[in-house]
C-alpha positions in Angstrom: 0.0 0.0 0.0 1.2 3.6 -0.7 2.3 5.0 2.7 1.9 8.5 1.5 -1.9 8.0 1.3 -3.3 9.9 4.4 -6.3 8.9 6.2 -7.8 9.4 9.7 -8.6 6.9 12.3 -11.1 7.7 15.0 -10.8 5.8 18.4 -14.2 5.2 20.1 -14.1 4.0 23.6 -16.2 4.3 26.8 -15.9 7.2 29.0 -14.9 4.9 31.9 -11.9 3.8 30.1 -8.6 5.8 31.1 -6.1 6.9 28.4 -3.4 4.5 29.7 -5.9 1.6 29.4 -6.8 2.7 25.8 -3.0 2.3 24.9 -2.8 -1.0 26.6 -6.0 -2.3 24.6 -5.4 -0.7 21.2 -1.9 0.6 21.1 -0.8 -2.2 18.6 -3.6 -1.1 16.3 -2.6 2.5 16.5 0.9 1.8 15.6 -0.1 -0.3 12.7 -2.6 2.2 11.3 0.1 5.0 11.6 2.5 2.8 9.8 0.4 2.4 6.7 -0.4 6.3 6.5 -2.9 6.9 9.1 -3.2 9.6 11.7 -5.3 9.6 14.9 -8.2 12.0 14.9 -10.5 13.6 17.5 -13.7 15.6 17.3 -11.9 18.6 15.8 -10.6 16.6 12.8 -13.9 15.1 12.1 -14.7 17.4 8.9 -11.5 16.9 7.3 -11.6 15.9 3.6 -9.8 12.7 4.1 -10.9 9.1 4.3 -11.7 7.9 8.0 -11.8 4.6 9.8 -13.7 4.3 13.1 -11.7 2.2 15.6 -14.2 0.6 18.0 -12.0 0.2 21.2 -14.8 -0.9 23.8 -18.3 -1.8 24.0 -21.2 0.6 25.0 -20.0 3.0 22.3 -22.7 2.4 19.6 -24.4 5.8 20.1 -21.3 7.6 20.4 -20.4 6.3 16.9 -23.7 7.2 15.4 -23.4 10.7 16.8 -19.9 11.2 15.3 -21.2 9.9 11.8 -24.0 12.3 12.0 -21.5 15.1 12.5 -19.3 13.7 9.7 -22.2 13.4 7.2 -22.8 17.0 7.5 -19.7 17.6 5.3 -19.2 14.2 3.8 -22.6 12.9 2.8 -23.1 9.4 1.7 -19.6 8.5 2.8 -19.5 4.7 3.9 -18.8 4.1 7.5 -15.6 1.8 7.8 -15.6 0.4 11.2 -12.5 -1.5 12.6 -13.1 -4.1 15.4 -10.9 -6.6 17.2 -11.6 -9.5 19.5 -11.3 -8.0 23.0 -13.2 -5.5 25.2 -16.4 -6.0 23.3 -15.2 -4.1 20.2 -17.0 -6.6 17.8 -20.3 -6.6 19.6 -20.5 -2.7 19.6 -19.5 -2.7 15.9 -22.1 -5.2 14.9 -25.0 -3.2 16.7 -23.9 0.1 15.2 -23.7 -1.3 11.8 -27.1 -3.0 12.1 -28.6 0.5 13.0 -26.8 2.1 10.1 -28.4 -0.5 7.7 -31.8 -0.1 9.3 -31.4 3.7 8.4 -30.3 2.7 4.8 -26.7 4.1 5.4 -23.7 2.3 3.9 -20.9 0.7 6.1 -18.9 -2.4 6.8 -16.9 -3.9 9.5 -13.4 -4.9 9.1 -12.5 -7.5 11.8 -8.7 -7.7 12.9 -8.0 -10.8 14.8 -4.8 -9.2 16.2 -2.3 -6.8 14.6 -0.8 -9.8 12.6 -4.1 -10.9 11.1 -2.9 -11.2 7.4 -6.6 -11.7 6.1 -8.0 -8.8 8.0 -4.9 -6.4 7.2 -5.5 -7.3 3.6 -9.2 -6.5 3.7 -8.4 -3.2 5.5 -5.9 -2.2 2.9 -8.2 -2.9 0.1 -10.9 -0.8 1.6 -8.5 2.1 2.1 -7.7 1.9 -1.6 -11.5 2.0 -2.4 -11.7 5.2 0.0 -8.9 6.6 -1.9 -10.7 6.4 -5.1 -14.0 7.6 -3.3 -12.4 10.9 -2.2 -10.5 11.2 -5.7 -13.9 11.2 -7.2 -15.1 13.9 -4.9 -12.4 16.1 -5.9 -13.1 15.7 -9.8 -14.6 18.4 -11.9 -16.6 17.5 -15.0 -17.3 20.0 -17.6 -20.7 19.6 -19.3 -20.4 21.6 -22.6 -24.0 22.6 -23.7 -26.5 20.3 -22.2 -27.0 16.4 -22.7 -28.4 15.6 -26.2 -32.1 15.5 -26.4 -32.5 11.8 -27.1 -30.6 10.8 -23.7 -33.9 10.6 -22.0 -32.7 8.1 -19.5 -29.2 9.3 -19.2 -29.5 13.1 -18.2 -29.5 13.1 -14.4 -29.3 16.3 -12.5 -25.7 17.3 -11.8 -26.6 17.1 -7.9 -27.6 13.5 -8.3 -24.4 12.6 -10.0 -22.4 14.5 -7.2 -24.4 13.0 -4.3 -24.1 9.4 -5.5 -20.5 9.4 -7.3 -18.8 12.6 -6.1 -17.8 14.7 -9.0 -18.9 18.2 -9.4 -20.4 19.2 -12.8 -19.4 22.6 -14.2 -21.7 24.1 -16.8 -19.7 25.4 -19.9 -21.4 27.3 -22.7 -21.0 26.1 -26.3 -20.3 29.8 -27.2 -17.0 29.5 -25.2 -15.8 26.6 -27.4 -16.6 28.5 -30.5 -14.6 31.4 -29.1 -11.6 29.2 -28.5 -12.0 27.7 -31.9 -11.4 31.3 -33.4 -8.3 31.7 -31.6 -6.6 28.7 -33.0 -4.2 29.0 -36.0 -3.3 26.4 -38.6 0.4 26.6 -37.9 -0.2 25.6 -34.1 -1.9 22.3 -35.1 0.3 21.2 -38.0 2.2 18.6 -35.9 -0.9 17.0 -34.8 -2.4 16.8 -38.1 0.7 15.3 -39.5 0.7 12.5 -36.6 -3.0 12.0 -37.4 -2.5 11.5 -41.1 0.7 9.6 -41.2 -0.3 6.9 -38.9 -3.6 6.3 -40.6 -3.9 3.4 -43.0 -6.4 5.1 -45.1 -8.2 8.5 -45.4 -11.5 8.3 -47.2 -13.9 11.1 -46.9 -12.1 13.8 -44.8 -10.6 16.7 -46.7 -7.7 18.8 -45.5 -10.2 21.5 -44.2 -12.0 18.8 -42.3 -8.9 17.6 -40.6 -7.9 21.3 -39.7 -11.2 22.1 -38.3 -11.6 18.9 -36.3 -8.2 19.1 -34.9 -9.1 22.8 -33.8 -11.8 21.3 -31.7 -9.4 19.2 -29.7 -7.2 22.4 -29.0 -10.4 24.3 -28.0 -11.4 21.6 -25.6 -8.0 21.6 -24.1 -8.1 25.3 -23.4 -11.7 24.9 -21.9 -10.2 22.2 -19.6 -7.6 24.5 -18.4 -9.7 27.4 -18.1 -12.1 25.9 -15.8 -9.6 23.6 -14.1 -11.6 20.6 -15.3 -10.5 16.9 -14.9 -12.9 15.6 -17.5 -15.5 16.8 -20.1 -18.6 15.9 -22.1 -19.8 17.8 -25.1 -23.2 18.2 -26.8 -21.2 17.5 -29.8 -24.0 17.5 -32.4 -24.3 21.2 -32.0 -21.0 21.7 -33.6 -22.2 19.5 -36.4 -25.4 21.6 -37.0 -23.9 24.9 -36.5 -20.3 24.5 -37.8 -20.5 21.4 -40.0 -17.5 20.0 -37.9 -17.5 16.9 -35.5 -15.9 16.4 -32.1 -15.0 12.7 -32.7 -11.3 13.2 -33.1 -11.1 15.7 -30.2 -12.8 13.4 -27.8 -10.8 10.3 -28.9 -7.6 12.3 -28.6 -8.4 13.6 -25.2 -8.8 9.8 -24.0 -5.5 9.2 -25.5 -4.1 12.0 -23.4 -5.9 10.3 -20.4 -8.5 13.0 -20.0 -12.0 11.5 -19.9 -14.2 12.9 -22.7 -17.7 11.8 -23.3 -20.0 12.3 -26.4 -23.4 13.9 -26.5 -23.2 15.4 -23.1 -23.8 12.1 -21.6 -22.7 12.5 -17.9 -23.6 8.9 -16.9 -21.1 7.4 -19.5 -18.7 10.0 -18.7 -18.9 9.0 -15.0 -18.5 5.4 -16.1 -15.2 6.2 -17.9 -13.9 8.2 -15.1 -14.5 5.4 -12.7 -12.9 2.8 -15.0 -9.8 4.9 -15.6 -9.4 5.8 -12.0 -9.9 2.3 -10.6 -8.3 0.2 -13.3 -5.8 2.6 -15.0 -7.0 1.9 -18.4 -8.4 4.0 -21.4 -12.1 3.2 -21.8 -14.2 3.6 -24.9 -17.9 4.6 -25.0 -20.0 3.1 -27.7 -23.5 2.2 -28.9 -25.0 -1.3 -28.6 -25.6 -1.9 -32.4 -27.0 -5.5 -32.2 -27.0 -8.5 -30.3 -27.5 -12.3 -30.6 -29.4 -13.8 -27.6 -28.6 -17.5 -28.6 -24.8 -16.8 -29.0 -24.7 -14.2 -26.1 -23.0 -11.8 -28.4 -23.5 -8.2 -29.0 -22.0 -5.5 -31.3 -20.7 -2.1 -30.2 -20.0 0.8 -32.6 -19.0 4.5 -32.3 -16.8 7.0 -34.1 -14.7 8.2 -31.2 -12.4 5.3 -30.3 -9.0 6.3 -28.8 -6.2 5.4 -31.2 -4.0 4.0 -28.4 -6.4 1.0 -28.1 -6.5 0.1 -31.7 -4.1 -1.8 -33.9 -4.8 0.3 -36.9 -7.2 3.1 -38.0 -8.6 4.8 -41.0 -9.9 8.4 -41.2 -13.6 8.4 -42.1 -16.4 10.9 -41.9 -18.8 11.0 -38.8 -21.3 8.3 -39.5 -24.7 10.1 -38.9 -23.8 13.3 -40.6 -21.1 12.3 -43.2 -19.4 15.3 -42.2 -15.9 15.9 -40.3 -13.6 13.1 -39.1 -14.6 9.9 -37.5 -12.2 7.1 -36.5 -12.6 3.6 -37.9 -10.3 1.5 -35.8 -9.4 -2.1 -35.4 -9.4 -3.4 -31.8 -7.5 -6.6 -31.2 -9.5 -9.6 -30.4 -9.2 -10.4 -26.7 -10.7 -9.9 -23.3 -12.8 -6.9 -22.4 -15.2 -5.7 -19.7 -18.4 -3.9 -20.3 -20.0 -1.4 -17.9 -23.2 0.6 -17.8 -24.4 2.7 -14.9 -28.0 3.6 -14.7 -31.2 4.1 -12.4 -33.0 7.4 -11.5 -30.2 8.0 -8.7 -27.3 6.5 -10.8 -27.4 3.6 -8.2 -27.4 0.6 -10.5 -24.9 -1.0 -12.7 -24.6 -3.6 -15.4 -21.2 -5.5 -15.8 -20.2 -8.2 -18.1 -17.0 -9.8 -19.1 -16.2 -11.3 -22.6 -13.9 -11.4 -25.6 -13.8 -9.4 -28.8 -14.2 -11.9 -31.5 -14.2 -9.7 -34.6 -14.1 -6.2 -36.0 -16.6 -4.9 -38.4 -16.7 -2.4 -41.3 -20.3 -2.0 -42.1 -21.4 1.2 -43.8 -24.6 1.5 -41.8 -23.1 1.8 -38.4 -20.8 4.1 -36.5 -17.3 3.7 -37.7 -15.5 1.5 -35.3 -17.3 -1.8 -34.6 -16.5 -4.9 -32.6 -18.5 -8.0 -31.7 -18.1 -9.2 -28.1 -19.0 -12.8 -26.9 -19.8 -12.6 -23.4 -18.5 -15.0 -20.7 -20.4 -13.5 -17.8 -23.5 -11.5 -17.9 -26.2 -11.9 -20.5 -27.2 -9.8 -23.4 -30.8 -10.4 -22.8 -30.6 -8.1 -19.8 -29.9 -5.3 -22.1 -33.4 -5.9 -23.8 -35.3 -6.6 -20.6 -33.7 -4.4 -18.2 -31.9 -1.6 -20.0 -30.0 1.2 -18.0 -29.6 3.3 -21.1 -27.8 3.2 -24.5 -24.1 3.9 -24.3 -21.9 1.1 -22.9 -18.3 1.5 -21.7 -15.7 -1.0 -22.9 -12.4 -1.4 -21.3 -9.8 -4.0 -22.3 -9.0 -6.9 -19.8 -11.3 -8.6 -17.4 -12.1 -6.4 -14.4 -15.6 -7.2 -13.4 -14.8 -8.5 -9.9 -12.9 -5.4 -9.0 -15.5 -3.0 -10.4 -18.3 -4.8 -8.6 -16.4 -4.9 -5.5 -15.9 -1.2 -5.4 -19.5 -0.4 -6.4 -20.8 -2.7 -3.6 -18.7 -1.1 -1.1 -18.9 2.6 -2.0 -22.2 3.0 -4.0 -24.8 0.5 -3.9 
């Protein structure tokens, strides 16, 4: 575990226990927690913007913990309560009673039981939950720029920003499309020549896009980078069809290139999918791809995904095409290698649900009646029938590799 990661641990003990007794009972746990990056907190620290562990030292402290959590939740709402218990002085009974009450109140929490300071299983569980908390707080410090508003057709994927923030953590910052247009005007051709050369020289084919198309679409990338810097954003999602209608240019390359830069960028103002991509990148350290489910086969448990914004770093080769729906601008037609992938979709009115599946890409397509990059996936876990019977929305996130267990565990601990 990274020892530079700071968290607080709050000792909770009966008022009848003296300080010297507390050190005798729990001094070994104090030393361990400090060794892995923790610091002991008291009531004056409770509102700090760091993860916190509640160390139940004695019994009879259930109400005390609930009162501390109430104070904590005034500034860190929806934070899961992580309660550390051990075998002596009624630590575990108190933890069980307190957690039962939290669950009755529909609050999240869990107990980590350490059967002594050398309990390898308990220590591993604690360090795993601390990593989960690190990501949880990282998301709370994330700023997503929403350029324009979600596209009109995202009728199940346009949560209020407060819902996203309350459930997942990131703040949504409204950015007007006029700001992007102003940034576009300030970009010169000379400033983007190197980017265009790289894009063109590494393509196996350039079919529809003209030199002018390439120039204007690379300008969108630079304009979005300026917007990210101006608003101190960590991620962005763009109502990109407005650019098509008003400027006859597309955002496909810009969004794909930002992903290659390890900056999450979503299409169509889709906050739900953008959140899914942020989550995948932070938890797994991989570059995600947002795509449409284009078709499925229930008998074979396969589905096709397609979109024009695939990041070039996850493809073997690519061609430069037009954007599929409009026939304008630049879309990327990439070939993703066959191999293991994980699929993800967040959904629900409060963004509280997920659909997860693992499988393997079995082929790449080049149909002219679909978005440009197309892959067929055969699922090994999950069922494509769920997408028909219990859909959470349109766009699905694909990441390379099998990560379902890790994603589900984090969601279960921190969100559900």
